[in-house]
C-alpha positions as CSV (number, residue, x, y, z in Angstrom):
1,Q,13.4,-7.5,-12.7
2,V,10.4,-7.4,-10.2
3,Q,6.9,-7.2,-11.0
4,L,4.1,-5.8,-8.4
5,V,0.9,-6.7,-8.6
6,E,-2.0,-5.2,-6.2
7,S,-5.5,-6.3,-5.5
8,G,-8.1,-5.6,-2.9
9,G,-9.3,-2.0,-3.8
10,G,-13.0,-1.5,-4.3
11,L,-16.1,0.7,-3.2
12,V,-16.9,1.2,0.5
13,Q,-19.1,3.3,2.6
14,A,-17.4,5.7,5.2
15,G,-16.6,3.8,8.2
16,G,-15.9,0.3,6.4
17,S,-12.8,-1.2,6.0
18,L,-10.9,-2.7,2.9
19,S,-7.7,-4.6,2.7
20,L,-5.0,-4.1,0.1
21,S,-2.1,-6.6,-1.0
22,C,0.7,-6.3,-3.2
23,A,2.7,-9.3,-4.2
24,A,6.0,-9.1,-5.8
25,S,7.3,-11.6,-8.5
26,G,10.4,-12.3,-10.6
27,R,13.9,-13.2,-9.8
28,I,13.8,-12.0,-6.2
29,F,16.3,-12.6,-3.5
30,R,15.7,-10.1,-0.7
31,I,13.3,-7.0,-0.7
32,N,14.2,-4.3,1.6
33,D,11.7,-1.7,2.4
34,M,8.0,-1.6,1.2
35,R,5.5,1.3,1.1
36,W,2.4,2.4,0.2
37,Y,1.4,5.6,-1.6
38,R,-1.9,7.2,-2.9
39,Q,-3.0,9.8,-5.5
40,A,-6.3,11.4,-5.1
41,P,-8.0,13.2,-8.2
42,G,-6.1,16.6,-8.8
43,K,-3.6,15.7,-6.2
44,Q,0.0,14.9,-6.0
45,R,1.1,11.2,-4.9
46,E,1.2,11.1,-1.1
47,W,3.3,8.4,0.9
48,V,0.8,6.6,3.3
49,A,3.0,4.0,5.1
50,G,6.2,1.9,5.0
51,I,7.5,-1.0,6.5
52,T,11.3,-2.3,6.6
53,R,12.3,-5.7,6.3
54,G,12.6,-6.2,9.9
55,G,8.8,-4.9,10.3
56,R,9.4,-1.5,11.5
57,T,6.5,0.7,10.3
58,N,5.8,4.4,9.9
59,Y,2.5,6.1,8.9
60,V,1.4,9.5,7.7
61,D,-0.5,11.2,10.6
62,S,-3.8,11.2,8.6
63,V,-4.0,7.4,8.6
64,Q,-2.1,6.6,12.0
65,G,-4.5,4.5,13.9
66,R,-6.8,3.2,11.3
67,F,-4.4,1.9,8.5
68,T,-2.0,-1.1,9.3
69,I,0.8,-2.0,7.2
70,S,2.3,-5.4,7.3
71,R,4.5,-7.9,5.2
72,D,5.2,-11.4,4.7
73,N,8.8,-12.0,3.6
74,A,8.4,-15.3,2.4
75,K,5.7,-14.4,-0.1
76,N,7.3,-10.9,-1.0
77,T,3.9,-9.4,-0.2
78,V,3.0,-6.2,1.6
79,Y,-0.4,-5.7,2.9
80,L,-2.5,-2.7,3.9
81,Q,-5.5,-3.1,6.2
82,M,-7.7,0.0,6.1
83,N,-10.2,0.5,8.8
84,S,-12.6,3.4,9.7
85,L,-12.3,4.7,5.9
86,Q,-13.2,8.2,5.0
87,P,-14.5,9.7,1.7
88,A,-10.7,11.8,2.0
89,D,-9.0,8.2,1.8
90,T,-10.3,7.9,-1.8
91,A,-7.4,7.7,-4.3
92,V,-5.6,5.1,-6.4
93,Y,-3.2,3.2,-4.1
94,Y,0.2,2.2,-5.0
95,C,2.7,-0.3,-3.7
96,T,6.4,0.4,-4.2
97,V,9.5,-1.8,-2.6
98,D,13.1,-1.2,-2.8
99,Y,15.1,-3.8,-4.3
100,G,18.7,-3.9,-4.7
101,F,19.5,-0.4,-6.2
102,N,16.2,-0.3,-7.8
103,N,12.8,1.1,-7.0
104,Y,9.5,-0.6,-8.3
105,W,5.9,0.3,-8.5
106,G,2.8,-1.6,-9.0
107,Q,0.1,-0.5,-11.3
108,G,-2.3,0.8,-8.4
109,T,-5.5,-0.2,-7.2
110,Q,-8.6,2.0,-7.0
111,V,-10.1,2.6,-3.4
112,T,-13.5,4.8,-3.3
113,V,-15.2,5.8,-0.1
114,S,-18.6,6.9,-0.4
115,S,-20.1,9.2,2.3
C-alpha cells in the first residue's frame, strides 16, 4: 500500500508562482511513473505533467514552459514548480504514481489564482 500526501497549494495572484510536492510513503521499493493531474470546478480531471523514473518529462500544452515537474527517487517525492500562473490554472491538483501493478492517488491540494 502506498500513501500520497500533497502539499504546497494556496492562493496566488496571476503571474505568481507556487511549488507543489507529493510524498509517497509505505512499503515502497520502486516507484515508476509519477504524474500530476488537476480538476477545475465543473470540468473533467486533466493530466498536467508526467515524469518517468529516469527523469523524462512530458507536459500538457497549456503549461509547457511554465510548469516543471521533477522527482527525488530517494525521497519518493514528486514536485511541480508552477510559474507565470494564470486564473485558468485554478484547480485541485492531484499527484498519482504507478507502483507495481497499481496506481495510487493523493487527496489533492487546492491552487487558486486570482486575476
